[in-house]
Structure formats: C-alpha cells, structure tokens
C-alpha positions as CSV (number, residue, x, y, z in Angstrom):
1,M,-39.9,119.8,-41.6
2,R,-42.6,118.8,-42.4
3,K,-41.9,116.3,-45.3
4,P,-40.1,113.5,-42.7
5,M,-42.9,114.0,-40.6
6,L,-45.0,113.1,-43.5
7,A,-43.5,110.4,-45.3
8,A,-43.4,109.4,-41.0
9,M,-46.2,109.3,-40.3
10,L,-47.8,107.2,-43.8
11,T,-45.1,104.7,-43.0
12,V,-47.1,104.2,-39.5
13,L,-50.6,104.7,-40.7
14,S,-49.7,101.5,-43.7
15,L,-47.6,99.3,-41.4
16,T,-50.7,99.1,-39.0
17,S,-54.0,98.3,-42.5
18,V,-51.2,95.9,-43.4
19,L,-51.8,94.5,-39.7
20,A,-55.1,94.9,-39.0
21,A,-55.9,93.2,-42.4
22,A,-53.1,90.1,-41.6
23,P,-55.2,87.5,-41.0
24,G,-55.4,84.8,-37.3
25,A,-53.4,82.5,-37.0
26,S,-55.9,79.6,-35.8
27,A,-56.5,76.4,-37.0
28,E,-59.7,74.1,-37.2
29,E,-59.9,71.1,-35.8
30,T,-62.6,69.2,-37.1
31,R,-64.5,66.3,-34.4
32,C,-63.4,62.9,-36.5
33,V,-66.5,60.1,-35.3
34,G,-67.3,57.9,-38.0
35,T,-65.2,57.9,-41.7
36,I,-63.6,61.1,-43.8
37,G,-62.7,60.7,-47.1
38,P,-60.4,62.6,-49.7
39,R,-61.0,66.1,-47.9
40,L,-58.1,68.8,-46.5
41,L,-58.8,69.3,-43.2
42,D,-56.2,71.4,-40.5
43,N,-56.5,69.5,-37.3
44,V,-58.3,66.1,-36.9
45,R,-59.6,65.0,-33.1
46,V,-61.3,61.8,-32.3
47,P,-62.7,62.0,-28.9
48,A,-62.8,59.6,-26.2
49,G,-63.8,56.5,-27.0
50,K,-65.3,56.9,-30.3
51,T,-63.7,56.2,-34.2
52,C,-62.2,57.7,-36.5
53,V,-61.7,55.9,-39.7
54,L,-60.1,58.5,-42.8
55,N,-59.2,57.3,-46.4
56,G,-57.1,59.4,-48.4
57,T,-57.8,62.6,-46.3
58,R,-54.7,65.8,-46.0
59,L,-54.2,67.1,-42.6
60,K,-52.7,70.9,-42.9
61,G,-52.0,70.6,-38.5
62,T,-52.0,67.2,-36.4
63,L,-54.3,64.4,-36.1
64,K,-54.8,63.7,-32.2
65,V,-56.0,60.3,-30.2
66,E,-57.9,60.3,-27.2
67,R,-58.6,57.6,-24.9
68,N,-60.0,54.7,-25.3
69,A,-60.6,56.4,-29.0
70,T,-60.0,53.7,-32.4
71,L,-58.6,55.1,-35.3
72,R,-57.9,53.5,-39.2
73,A,-56.2,55.7,-41.3
74,T,-54.9,55.1,-44.1
75,K,-53.2,56.7,-47.1
76,I,-53.5,60.0,-45.4
77,R,-51.0,62.6,-45.7
78,V,-49.8,64.6,-42.3
79,N,-47.8,67.8,-41.8
80,G,-48.3,67.6,-38.3
81,N,-47.6,65.1,-36.0
82,V,-50.1,62.1,-35.1
83,Q,-50.0,61.9,-31.4
84,A,-52.2,58.6,-29.4
85,E,-52.7,58.8,-25.5
86,N,-55.1,55.9,-23.6
87,H,-56.1,54.6,-27.3
88,K,-57.8,51.6,-27.9
89,L,-56.7,50.9,-31.2
90,V,-54.2,53.1,-33.7
91,S,-54.0,51.3,-37.2
92,L,-51.7,53.8,-39.7
93,S,-50.5,52.7,-43.1
94,G,-49.9,53.8,-46.6
95,S,-49.6,57.5,-45.3
96,I,-47.4,60.4,-45.0
97,V,-46.3,62.0,-42.0
98,G,-45.0,65.8,-42.1
99,G,-44.1,65.1,-38.2
100,Q,-43.4,62.3,-35.8
101,V,-45.4,59.8,-34.4
102,Q,-46.1,59.2,-31.0
103,I,-48.4,56.5,-29.5
104,D,-48.0,55.9,-25.4
105,Q,-50.0,54.4,-22.7
106,G,-53.3,52.5,-25.0
107,G,-53.2,49.6,-26.0
108,A,-52.4,48.1,-29.8
109,F,-51.1,49.4,-32.2
110,Q,-50.6,48.7,-36.4
111,V,-48.2,51.0,-37.6
112,G,-47.3,50.1,-41.5
113,A,-46.1,51.1,-44.8
114,N,-45.8,55.2,-43.9
115,R,-43.0,57.7,-45.0
116,V,-42.0,59.6,-41.6
117,T,-40.4,62.2,-41.2
118,G,-39.2,62.6,-37.9
119,G,-39.3,59.5,-36.1
120,I,-41.5,57.4,-34.8
121,Q,-42.5,56.8,-30.7
122,V,-44.2,53.8,-29.0
123,V,-44.0,54.2,-25.1
124,A,-45.9,51.9,-22.4
125,N,-49.1,50.7,-25.0
126,A,-50.3,47.1,-24.7
127,G,-51.8,44.5,-27.0
128,A,-50.5,42.7,-30.6
129,S,-48.6,45.0,-32.0
130,K,-46.9,45.8,-35.2
131,L,-43.6,48.2,-37.0
132,N,-44.0,46.7,-40.2
133,Q,-42.3,48.5,-43.8
134,N,-42.2,52.0,-42.5
135,V,-39.6,54.5,-43.8
136,V,-38.5,56.4,-40.7
137,N,-35.8,59.9,-40.8
138,Q,-35.3,59.7,-37.0
139,D,-35.2,57.3,-34.4
140,V,-37.9,54.3,-33.8
141,Q,-38.2,53.7,-30.4
142,V,-40.5,50.7,-28.6
143,F,-40.1,50.4,-25.0
144,D,-42.4,49.2,-22.3
145,H,-44.9,47.6,-24.4
146,D,-46.9,44.3,-23.0
147,G,-48.5,42.1,-25.4
148,G,-45.7,41.7,-27.7
149,V,-44.3,43.4,-30.8
150,A,-43.5,43.0,-34.3
151,V,-41.6,45.3,-36.1
152,N,-40.1,44.6,-39.1
153,G,-38.7,45.4,-42.4
154,N,-38.7,48.8,-41.3
155,R,-35.8,51.4,-43.0
156,I,-35.0,53.6,-40.2
157,D,-32.3,56.8,-40.7
158,G,-31.5,57.3,-36.8
159,N,-31.7,54.4,-34.4
160,L,-34.4,51.8,-34.1
161,Q,-33.4,51.6,-29.5
162,C,-36.2,48.4,-27.6
163,K,-36.2,49.1,-24.1
164,E,-38.0,47.2,-21.2
165,N,-40.6,45.8,-23.3
166,T,-42.3,42.5,-22.6
167,P,-42.3,40.2,-24.2
168,P,-38.9,41.6,-26.5
169,P,-39.7,42.8,-30.0
170,T,-39.5,39.8,-32.7
171,G,-38.6,40.4,-36.5
172,G,-35.9,40.9,-38.8
173,G,-34.6,42.4,-41.8
174,N,-35.0,46.5,-40.5
175,V,-32.3,48.6,-42.3
176,V,-31.0,50.9,-39.6
177,Q,-28.7,53.4,-40.5
178,G,-27.5,54.8,-36.9
179,N,-27.5,51.7,-34.3
180,K,-29.8,48.8,-33.3
181,E,-30.1,49.2,-29.5
182,D,-30.9,46.8,-26.8
183,Q,-34.0,44.4,-27.3
184,C,-33.6,45.1,-30.5
185,E,-29.9,45.0,-31.4
186,D,-30.5,41.8,-33.5
187,L,-33.7,42.1,-35.6
C-alpha cells in the first residue's frame, strides 16, 4: 500500500518540478525605428509614422507595420506573417516569408522577388504599386486598389484573384497553378 502511494507522490512531484521549470511562451517585440541589419529577433513592429529599414534580418515571429509607417525590407527571413495596415509604404524584396503577406488599407507597396509560403493579400491600398517575380505557395489577391498595380512574372501555386481595382492591374508572365480570375485573367 505504501509503495503505490509513494510512487504516485513521486510522479506528482516530478511533474510539478517540470512544469515549474518550463519557460514562459512570451516572445519579445522589437520596435524598429531606423535600420536593423543581420540579427535574429522575435517579433518586429514598425510604430505609427516611423520608418524601418531591415537588411538581412531574421525574425522568428511576425513583422507588423502600423499607421503611416514605412517599411523597407531586403533579404529578410520571417517565420511568421508580414502584416501592414494603414501604412505609408511597404517595400519587401528578396525575402522569405513563412506565413502570409497582408497589406491592407494603406499607401503603396512594392513586393518583389520573394518566396512566400502562405498567400499574398493586398486590399484597399492606394498609390502606384508592384507585385513582381514572387514565388507564392497559396493564393494572391489584389482587391480594391487605387493608383495602379503591376503584377508581373509571379509563380503562384494557388489562384491569382483581382477585383475592383482602379485602374485594372497590368502585367503578364504570371505562372498560376490555379485560376487567373476577374481583372487578372489575362495576366
């Protein structure tokens, strides 16, 4: 009787010490104002109205661009998503993104020569923009853009979907495994 009880108590104590020693799951967030070179970071946030230049930076988490902020990122690696909302400018080139690229309700964007494991979604932006030479494993969606967007030479494993853009997107040479839809059917 004593041995089973002792074994049960030791098991509980072992589990308690393992749980107490487990580190917290919180990731650090780096505020980017200025330039960050080749470093390994968790999450990066570009604060409202600021400019961030990332060159060769690696992120374990997500990259967020806030209202009226500018991001210029070259040869970065992001394990998570790149998210911009109400931005001034997003320029992402020669980079690898493990998640989605979402650029919504802001100014211009230039997304070129990237590898994106997820999809690319650009919605309700304004200003002359480019989406060129990307390799995308899921859908690319260009919706409700004002100011013109060029879509050239992308390789897309999903669909290329374009709707309600003024003027309609221009470009060509896109290799799409799914469908080319609406305004992008001839691109």
